[in-house]
N, C-alpha and C positions, 0 to 999 in steps of 0.2 A: 297225568304227560298232556292227555287230554284236552283241557284248559289252557294250559302252555302253550301249545302248539297252535289251539283256536287265536288266543293273544297277540299271536305269528302272521295272524292272517287266514289259516285256513278254515273252512268250515267244517263243522263238526264231524258228518260223512266223512270229509279226507283226512282230520282228525285221526278218528276211529280207524280205517283202513291205511293208515300210515305204522297207526301205536299195533295195529296186529302184524305187522308187517317188521317192525321192530323183536317183539317179541318170538315169529314163526319164522323169522329170515325165508330165503326165499323160497317161493311156494306160486303154486296157480291157484287164478282167480276164484276157480272152487274151494279149494279152504279156507277164502276169506271169506266166501258167502255161506259156507256149514258153520262158522265158529262166531261171524260178527252177524246182528240182530238187525241185517239193511238188507233191503228187497237187492235183487242182485241186481236191476241196472245202475240203482243207485251205485253198487259196488263197479264196478265198471267204469262212470263215469266219475269216479272220485280216482280212481285211479288213470284215468285218462288226463285227469287235469293235475294228477300230482306229477306225471311224468312231464307235463308242460312247463311247468313249474321247475324241472331239474330234481324237484326232492326223490323219484323216483325211476327206474328203470328198468327196459322188460325187455327177453333173451328169448329165443325157444330153446328149447330142451325136448328132445323126445317126439318134437312134430307140437307141441303144447309149449305156449306162452307162457314165461314166471315171471314174476315182480320179485326186484328188491330196492333194499332205499338206496342212493346212491350217500356219496361223504357227509355225515351228519352234517360236515360244516357251511354244507349249504346253506344250512340253515341261517346261518351265520351271515352268510355273501347274503340270505334275502333282507335281511336287515339293516343291513350295510347299506344297499341299494333304497332301503323304504328310508332309512333316517336320509340319505342326501335329499332323494323325494321331497321330504317334508322341510331339511332349511330351506329349499328349493322356493317351497310355497309356502316359509314362510316369508321369506324376505318379498317374493310375492304382494301376499296381505297388507304386508307393512308398509311396501307403496303407498296404498289405499287407507293406511289407520290413519285419520285424521288424527294430526297431532295434538289440538286441544281439547281431545279426547279428558275427560277427568275419570279417575280412576280408583276406587279406592278397596281392599282385601283385606281380607283378615285369616291369620295362618295361626291355628292352634293346635294342642298335642307336640308332641316329643316327635314324633315319624314327620310329620307337616314344619315343624320347626328345624329340623336337620336339613332338610328336602329345602325349604326356601334358602338359607346359609348356601348350599351350592349352587343352585340356580340361579343368586343373585349373581355373581359372578360369571356364572358360566353366557352370561346374557349383555355384560358391560366390555366395552372397548378394552386393547391392551392398556394400559396406562391410567386407568381409572383412577381419581384417589377416592377413598372411604373415610367421608370426613364425619366422625365422630364425637360427641361428645355426654357426659353424664356414663362412663363405662362400664357394665357391670363386674364385677368383682371377678377377674378371671376365673379365676379356677372354676368357681360356680359355671361361668360358661363354659370353660373345657370341659366337662362333668356332663352336661347336657348335650352338647357336642359327641360325646362317646365317639363309636368309631367311624363319624365321618370328618373328623377335625382334621386327620392324615389325610385326607382325599377335599380337603379344604384349604390346608396352607399348600398342597401340590399345584394347585388350580392357581392358588394366590401367586405363589411365586411364577408358574409357567406365565400366567397373562398381567403381571408387575403393578399388581393391585398394593398403593400404596396407603400402609392406616396413618391417617393425622389423626391425633386423638388428644381431647384436653379431656384427663381426667384428672379425676379428685383425689388419688391416693396412689402411688406408685407401690408394687408388691414386687419380691423377689419374683416372680413368674412375670411380671411386667418388664422387668429387665433383660429376662434371661430372652424374650423374645425382640427387644431392641438388639441384644447380642449376635443372637441367629440370626435377624432378617434387617441389620444396618438399613440397609439401601429403601426397605419398604416399610418402616418401622420412625414416625415422626412425632414425638411425644414433647408434651406442654402439660404441666400442673398446675391446680387449681384448688387448691388446699381448703377442701372440706370434712368436717367431720359427719359422721355418722357414714350409713351403708346404704349403696345404691341398689335400686336393682331392676332398671333397668336403663336405657339410653336410648337417644337417637341419633342416627345416622342420613348422611348426605350422599346416596349412589348414583351417582352419572344423574338421572330424570325422576329419582325417585328419594321422596323422606321415608325413611325405617324407622319405626315407633315402636321399640321390642323392651318386652316385661320377662323377665324370666322367673317371675312367680307359679306356684301351679296351678293350673296347668301353665306351661310359657306358650307365648302369643306375641305375634307379631300382627300389627296395622301397617301395613305399604300403600303409601299414597301418591298415586303417578299422576299430578299435579304442578305446573311449571310455576304456578303462583307460589304452592306451597314450598317448593323447594327453595324459591327469591327468599323466601319470608325466614327459614329455617337457615339458609344459607348464609343471609344475614346476624342473626342469632350468632353462631359458630364466631364467623368473621371477627364479632363483635368480644368474646371470647379469648380466642387466641389469641388476640393483638393484650389483653389484661392479663394473661396467663404465663408462667415463667419456663423457659425451655427446661426441655429434660436432657441433660447428658450423663453417658453411663465409664 
């Protein structure tokens, strides 16, 4: 619990005191001092800090101050406040971020891979088109997405992200996706034999080079010139491809 509380912004001593109050319930500071390997002054400092944060409250019983945790949901409230602050901070930083900056990032490994696809949708505007060429076998992609695929789909629907796909082979799973999300799925077919173990996406201001070979990995390129180059390739292939209707 202590490590998790520290991740929420508590100092180590504060986290230790809070954890002790969770275990022991309402009690005097003296009990905490006797149970924790923390100097008495630091225990009192931590209690004062936790009270100010709204995570702990104090009351007098038999003339002595007692301490207890407040509703644990106060921790969640604090996290939400931090999220609002971070969102505003990101907006402020973005206004200073030089638009011509080039950025290439590699994401490797299943957790990094899954997180990337969620974060890629979270940051783009509503109604963004995800241009895709050479789509990976959809069954393999679904397997690698695992438990986060549901969240990805929910986010895609919420933000109205359209898949505009040049596919080399239309599978039954592709057909189901087109039926389930008709307004968000625009497919064309470029018939090609052989298995494709990767693809490229153009998503908002980013080119995504994607490989599902083990370990799965993504190369993200945020560069306006590369976006224009790959968009040109996509447009040429789109024009030569056959519309897919279900």
